[in-house]
N, C-alpha and C positions, 0 to 999 in steps of 0.2 A: 769889671771883668767882661770880656766879650763872650757871647754865647758859644757853646760848643755845638756847632751845626752837625757834625758827624754823630755825636752822642744823641742829639735830638732825632736824627734820622733813624738811628739804630733803635732807639726807644719806640718811635712811632711804628716802625716796621714790626716790632715785637707785639705791640698792642694790636695791630691789624691782623697779625698771624693768629693770635690767641682769640681775638674777638671779644676780649674782656680785659678791663683795666685791672681787676683783681688777679687774674691769671698772669698778666704781664708783671704786676707787682711782685708776685711770688717768684717768677723767673729771675727778676732783678734783685731779689732780696730787699724789696722796699715795702713800706706799709701802704695799704690802699689809699689813705689820704695823701701820702707823698706822691704816688703815681698820678692821682687826680690833679694835684697842684702842678706837677710837671707838665701834664697835658694842657692845663689851663694857661700856663706860662708860654708854651709853644704857640697856642692859638692866639694869645694876646700879642705875641711878637709878630706873627704873620698877619694878624688883623682879620682872620676868617675862622669859621667853625670847621673843624676837620672831621668830627664824628657826631653822630646823633646818639644820645645816651638813653638807655632804658634801665629798668631796675636790675636786669640780669646781663644784657648783651649790649654791644655797641655796633653801629653800622657806619660806614664811611660816607661822608658827604661827597659831592662831586669834587670839591676842592681837596678833600682827603684822599680820594682816588688819584688825583693828579700828583699830589705831594708824594704818595706811596710809590707811584710809578717812577718818578724822577729819583726818589731816594734809593730805590732798588738799583737803578743804573749807576748812580753816583757811588754807592757803597761797593758795588761790584768792581767799578773802575779803580777805587782806592785799594781794594784787596789785590787786584791785578798789578797795580803799580808796586805795592809792597812785595808781592811775590817775585816780580821781575828784578827788583833791587836785591832781594835776598836769595836769589836762586843759586848762588854759589856756595851757600852754607852746606857743610858736610852732612849734618843730620836734619831730617825734616822736622819742622816745628811750627807752632802757631795753631790757630783755631780752624777746625774742619767741621762744617755743619752738614749733617747727613740726614736724609729723610727716607723712611722705608714704610712699606705697608704694615698695617696694624698687627695681624697675627704672625706673619712671616718675620716681620722685624723683631717682634718680641722673642719668638722661639729660636730663630736661626741667626739673624743679623746681629742681635745684641751679644751673643757669645763670641761671634767673630770679632766684634769691636773690642771685647774684653781681651782677646788674644793679640789684637793689633796694638792695644795700649801697652801691653807688656813688651812688645818688640820696639815700639816707637814712643817712649815715655814723654818726649818733649812735644808731642802733638796732643792738643786739647780737642776732644771730640764731643760735639753737641749733637745728640741723636734724638730725633722726634719721629713718632710713628703716627701715620694718618692714612686713611683709605681714600680721602678725597684727592682729586688731581692737584698737582703742585706746580706753580709757576716759579721756576728757578730765578727768573729775572727779577721778580718783585718780592719773593719770599726771603731771599738772602741765603738759601741753601747752596752749598757747593756741589753736592751730589744727591741724586735721588735714585732709589733702587725699586724697580717695578717689573712685573711680569707682563709679557705681551708686547704688541707693537707700540711704538712711541708716537704720541699725537702731535708733538711740537717739532716742526722742522727746523727751528732755530737752534736746536740742541745737537750736540755730539753724543754718541752712544757707543758703548762697548758691550758685546754679548758676554755675559759672565758664565752662563750655563745654558746649553741646549736642553729643552724640556718638553718632550712630546706629551700629548694627552691621549687617554684611552678610555674606552667604556669598560666598566668593571662591575662586578656583583659578587656577593658572598656565595660560597657553595650551597648554603642552606636555601637561599632564594632560588638559585638555578635548579636545585632539586625539586622544589615545590612548584615552580612556575615554568620550567623548561628553559632551554638555551635558545635565544633568538638565532635564526639561520640567515636572516637578511635584514636590511634596514627597515623594511616595512613592518617587520614583526615588533619593532619597538613601540609602535602605536598601541599594541595590545598588552604591553608590559607596564608594570609600575616603575616609573622613573623618578628619581630624586633630582630636583632642580636646584642648582646653585645660582642664585640671583646675583649678578655682578654688574655694577654701574648701570649703564643704559642698554645693556644687551636685551634683546627680545626674550620675553619669559617663555622658557620651555621650547625654544627653537634651537635645534642642533644641526650644524652644517658638517658634512662629510665630504672628503675628497677621495677619488679613486685614482691610482697611478701616482706618478712622481710630482706632477705639476698641480696647479690649482685651477686649471681651465675647466675640469669636469667636476662638478660638485652636486650634491643632493642635500636638500633640506628636509628634516623630519620634525614635525610638531609632536612633542611627547607630553604625556600627562602623568600625574602622580599625586598622592595625597600629601607629600612632604616637600617643602622647599625652605631654603634659608639663604641669607646673604653671608653666612659664616661658613668657611671651608671646613673647619674642624667639625662643625655640627653635622654637615651633610655626609662627611666621611664616616662619622660614628654611626649614622643611620644605615649606611651601606654595610658596614661591618655587622650591624644587628640584623641584617637580612631583609630590609624594607624595600629594596629595589635596585635598579641599575643606575649608575652614576658616572658622570664624566669627571675624571681627575687627572692630574699630571703625574708623570712617572716619578717626580720628586716625592710626591705624597704616597704613591702606591708601592714603590719598590720593595719596602720591607714586608708589606702585607702580601704581595704576590709571591715573594720568596718564601714566606712562611705558610702559604696556602690559605690564608684567611680571606683573600679576594682572588677572583679569577678574571682574566681579560676576556671581554666579549667582542665578537666581530672584529678581530685584529686586522683583517684585510682592508678595513675602511679607516682612512686617516682623518683626524680632526685637526683644526687649526692649532698650531703649537702655542705653548705658553713660555717661550724662552725668557730667561732672566736677564735684564739689562741694567746697567748703571749708566745714567745719563747726566750730562753736565753742560754748562754753557760753552758756546763755541768761541773759545779764547785761544789766541796764539800761544801765550805763555801760561801753561797750566802749572799750578803750584806743585812743588815736590810732594807735599803731604797728600794731595789728591791723587797724584800718580801712584805713589806707593800703596795707598789704600785700595785703589782699583786693582793693582797687581796682586795685592793680598787677597782680595775677593776671588779673583780668577784662580789663584793658587789653591784656595780652599775648595772651590767647586770643581776642580780639575779631576777629581777622583772618578773612575769609570762607574757608570750606573749599573745596578744589579739587574736591570731589565734590558741592557744593551744586547 
């Protein structure tokens, strides 16, 4: 029997994505020894070592990196071919791989996927949540949902939701420490810092006017910081300081009076929500309807508009 090269590429892509043979085995409903044997057979057929193994994790060899890059492109081309052939079908169907950020994916995107599955029962959705950057070319995902600017110019993107960012603080904090009247006052306040990716720690950039040609940078300080958005929001609600958050997170708290907007005349870089996907001429119907479904969900007017 001839080897199934497509299945081998899908298997190895999954191993590389999880960084663990045990995790890939669980995803494929295999035993760990079966996954180990399958990788060994693939390496034996190719005549090279694809991964370096440790007791807990694996890393790709240079040959493994090359195999993964080519496998990603080949699998994407196969999906594109199948989508083009089946584009005339009435109801969207097939496998849709979606990636979203960890917290937002769990609390917001997962319920949307649940509603999507009710409307389109013939579409199989595989959703994974990660906070690390995702390479759609090599990872095998069809769509990725992220806040902020897109780093990869090879991708197409659609803005799902406009999402401004604001300075905010609890009424209790402002009563105790005063309301800042200008950006310079922030250096004398307790500020809560949300550490994200490679952003400079505690450096806040503001724009005045409509464009981005006039900006001012403020280095803030505070006793509390975290890389988790829900944690820093909780600290702000508890009165620990001034925080930068998006209107998506703030709307209900501003409406209820639990948080107040600070220095509203100064504009922060936005955190618009994007869904991005590979630059393909023939996008699958299941991808198109999922993107439209997201836009429909987030089209409700903001309470802070």
